[in-house]
N, C-alpha and C positions, 0 to 999 in steps of 0.2 A: 688544338681546338676541341676543347670538352663541351660538348653540346648535347641536346636531346637527341640528335640524329644517331649517335653512337650507341642509344640503348634502346629507343622505342621507334624510331623512325619519323618521318614527317607525314601528317596527313595531308598538308597542303604543300603541293610541290612549288608553287609559285613563291611560298613564304621562304622554303628552304634554298630556292635559287636566290632570293634576295638576301638571304643572311649570308650565303657565301659570297656574294658580289660585294657586300659591304666590309668584307676583310681586305686589310691592306696588303697582305701577303698572297702571292699567287696560289690558288687551288684549282685543280683539275681532276675530276671524278671519272674512273677508268673502269671498265668491265674487267672480268679476268682476263681477256683476250688482248688488253691494251687499247681498246676502242675509247675515244673520249665521249663521254655521255653528258658532261656539264664542265663549264670552265668559267671563272670569274673574270672581271675585267682586268684585274692585277695579272692574271695569266695570260690573258690577250697581249698585254704590253709585253709581258716576258717572252711570249712567242713571236711577237711582232706579226700578229695575224688577227683578223677579225673573228669573233666568237662565232659567227654563222659559217666562217670557213673551217673551224676546228670541229664542231660537232659532228660526231658519226665517223670522224677520220681515225685512223691507227695513229698513235702518238708519234711514233716514227716518221710517218709520212707527212703529218702536220708540221713537223719541225725540221724537215729535211733541208729546208732553206737555211737553216742555223746549224752547220755541221759540227760545230764545236759543242753543241749539246747532245751529241750521240751517247756519252757516258750517263747524262741525266736520263734519257729515255730508257736505257737499259737498267737503270737503277729504279726508276719509277714503275716500269712493267714488272719487275721483279716483286715490288711492294705490293703491286696490284693483286698478284697471284698468291700471295702469302695469306695464310690463315688467320693471323692475329694482327693487331696494331703493332707497327714497328717503326724504328728511326734509323736513318744512315747520314752519315757525313759524306758529302761529295766534295772533292775538290777537282777543279777543272779551270781551263783559261776561258775567259769571255771573249766576244768578237775581236776585241782590240788585243788580245794576247795577255792580258792581266791575269793573275791567278786569284780565283774567288773560291770561297768556301760556302758551300749550301748545306742546309740540315734539312733533309726530307722526312716528313712524318706522315704516316698512313693510318686513315681511321676509317673503321666500317662505316658507311652512310646508306640509311635506308630512304627510299623514295617510292611514292605510290607507282604502281604498274611497272616499277623497274627492278624490284628485288634488292638484294644486298649488293651494293658495289663499294669501290674504295676511293675515298678523297686524298689525293697527295698534296699536302701543303709543302710550299717552297719557302724557306726562310735564308735570306742573305745575311750569313754571320761572319763575314769576311773581316770587319773591323774587330770584331770581339775576339776572333781567331788571332789576329795579329797582335793585340793588346794582351792576351793571354800569353802568347809566345814571348813577348818582349819582357813581360814580368817575370817569366820562368827562365829567362836566358840566363841570368847570373847563376841561379841553383843548378841549371843543367850543366853549366860549364864547370862547377865544382864538384860534380859527382861524375859516376860512370855514364857518359853521354848515351850510350845506346839503351840502357835500362830507363834513364830518365825519359829519353825521347818516347820509349814504348809505353811508359806510363801516361804520359802527356797525351799520346793519341787516344789511349783508353778513356782518359777522362773529357776529351774533347767533346763527346756526345752530351755532357752534362753542363759544359762551361756556359751556354747560352742561358741557364736558369740561374745564374748568379745573381740575377736581381729578382728571384722568386719572393723575397720577402716584400718587395713593393707591390705584390699582387693582393696580399691579404686584406689590405683596407678596402680596395674596391670590390673584393668578393663579399666581404661583410655587409658592404652598401647595397650590392646586388640582391643579396639574401633577405636583407632588412625590408627593401621596398617591395620585394615580390611577397614577403609574409604581409606588409601592411596593405597591398591590394587585395590580397585574399581577405584579409580580416576585414576591413573597412568597407571594400567594395565587391566583396563576393557576390552580395545579392543582385549586382548588376552585371555580373559575368554569366555567359553561358557554362554550361558544363565542360565543354571543350576549351573555353578560356581559363576556367579553373585548372583543368588539366595542364594547359601550357604554363601557368604560373607555378603548379607544383613541379613540373619539369625543370623550370629555372632554378628553383631551389634545390632541387636534386643534383643538377648540373654544378651549381656553385658549392654544395658541400663535397661532391668528389674531387672539384678543382682544389678545393681548401686543403683537403687530405693529401692530394698530390703536392701541393705547395710545401706542406709541412714534411712530407717524405724527402723532397728534393733538398730542403734547408738541413735536414738532418744528414743527407749525403755530403752537403758542402761543409757542415761542421765536421763531420769525420774525416774529410780530405785535409781540412786546415788545422785541426786541432793538435796542439804540442803532445808528442808522446811522452807519458811519464811511466817508466817500467818500475815494478816492485814484485815482489812475490805474492801470488794471488793463489788462495785456497779454493781450487775449482769446485770442490765438492759443496762447499759453503756458498759459493756464487751460484752455482746451479740450483740449489735448493731453493734460494731466493727467487729464481727465475721461475720455477716450477709452482711455488706458492702462488706467485701473481698469474701464472696461466690458470691454476685452478680457480682463482677467484674470478677470472674472465668468463669461464665457461661453467660457473655453478648454476646459471640459469638455463642451460641447454640440455639438461636432463640426459646426460651421455655420460658413459664410463671410459676413462682414459687412464690406462695402466702405465705409469712412469717407472722404468727401471734404470737406475744410475749405478754405475761401477766405480771402482776407485780410480778417481780423476788425478788425484795428486796435486802437486804445487806446479805453477807456471811463472815465469817471468814474463810480465807483460803490463800494459796500462790496464787497470782494473774496470775502469768505466767502459773502454773500447771491447775489451774481451767479454764482459758482460753482455754488451750489445750483440756481439757474434752468437753467442748461446741464445739470448733472447729472440733474435729473428730466426734461428734455426729451429728452435723449439716452438716458437709460435707459428712457423710454417707447418710443422709436423702436427700440431693440433688442428690447424685450419683443414688441411689435406686428409686428415682421417675421419672427417665427418661421414657418418653413414656405417663406420666400422663399430662393431659392438663384441668385445670392447676394442677401442683404439689401444695400440701398443706402441710406446715410444721409448726408445733405448738411448741412453747417453753412456759412452764407455771411452776407454783409452787403451791402446796397444803402443807397443815400443817397436820401432823399426829403424835399424841404423843408429841406434843409440838415442833417437828423437821420440817423443811422444806424438801419436796420431789419434786425434779425437773425432768421435764419430757420434753424429745424431741419425737414428734410423726409425723409420716408422713402417707401419702397415697399410698406408693409405693408398691415393689413386695412382701414384707414380707418374712417370713420363717416359718418352722415347729415349733410349740410351744415347743416340746421336746427336741429341739436342741438348746434352748436359751442359756442354761449354757455354752455350747462348744464355743459359739461365743467369749467369752472373754478369750481364749486360744490362744497364739502365733501361728500364721501360720494358724488358722483355716478359711476356706472359704466355703461358701453354694453355690457359683456360678462360673462358669468358667472364668478364665482371659479374654476371648475374649469377654464374656458379660459385665463384669464390672471389671475394672481396680482395683489394690489394692494387698496388700501383706498377709493381715490378722494379721497386727499389732495394727492397729489404735484402736480397743476395748479393747486389751491387755494393751494398755497405759491407757485407760479410767479407767479400773478396778484397775491398779496399783495406779494412782493418787488417785482415790476415797479411795482406802484402806489406803493409807498413810495419808489422812485426817480423818481416823477412821470411813468412812462411808461404804456404800455397794451400789452396782448397779446390775440391772436386767432387763430383757427385756420381752415383751409380743408381741406376733404376730400370725398371721395366713397366709398361701400362698394367694397373692392377695388382702389382707386387711390391708396393711401396717405394721409398726412396732412402738413400743413405748418403749422408754428406759427411765428408772427412775434411779436416783441417789440420795444419801444423803450426806451430809457434817456435820460432828458432830463438833460443835463449840468448838474449844480449846482442842479438843480430838485425838491427833495423835495416830496412829495404834502402838500396842506394837513394841518396838525396835525403834521408832522414837524419836529423842530429841525434 
């Protein structure tokens, strides 16, 4: 649910409630303590309770007549307490004992006189999960089943977005007609109406970028791996040249230092994507540093190369490093740093497909260091 509520809040609470009520998926808005502040009609159906009986109650108490939803209550309350938008896959049995799969998405929501709260969207993705599992069954049976199943679980967060390409045309229509509304009828709209139209366009632009990022993740997941010898210094020089072009209008100094990276055996297109994403992140999160310092290096451990992209940027909490590589995980608000939280998930997927591993080290205000390996000629289980 990518809407103006996630950025600037709604001036008209009735309009916000009407918007939520128009969504086909259940949506419930919770305060940090898990109390229900809003619920749409679909959530009332999901909870099997009237909206009037839900508002103001603790989520657990409102759903106590449906004990099989206890895991949902725990996950939803945890998402409501979190500081950033997040997603979780939840497996549980419904009231009839059938196994179902739910995708829970938490989005910050602003309402007048209510402050910032969290809207939890509930998507039933059971059929898509079953279809994905059926399609992967043959591949899983032919590989190390434990590793393949682990990878399948990691990718399950993104499987519901396999239809992302179908969203591009509707988004273009929304943006086009919002523009025409402003261009041809702007004189008939109030300043508030014009603001709403601009928020529609901004929301569609953000959604379009998210769709493109998801499609990129899908391509990385399904693209056939073609290994060859890759001159990493030459590859990184190209990536840095593109990065310098992107920031030439920002009036900032970025000091790139590149060591001897050597030759690696890998898919040149995918390996380039790894360096592009890591260097792009380093450029983004060193804004405000004068000069920004980004170092790309290689060291040898246990006979294998370990590649590092380090910067002197804002950094992050060390205990949150692993969560960085999950799709849609962000540690900063969109108005601080742009992005969708897909780039590092792409890095992990590419490195994993090359039989390697990726990890990060950081502390707030002390920059970040991203390390990865590429195992020569050793594809991950399940790769050809």
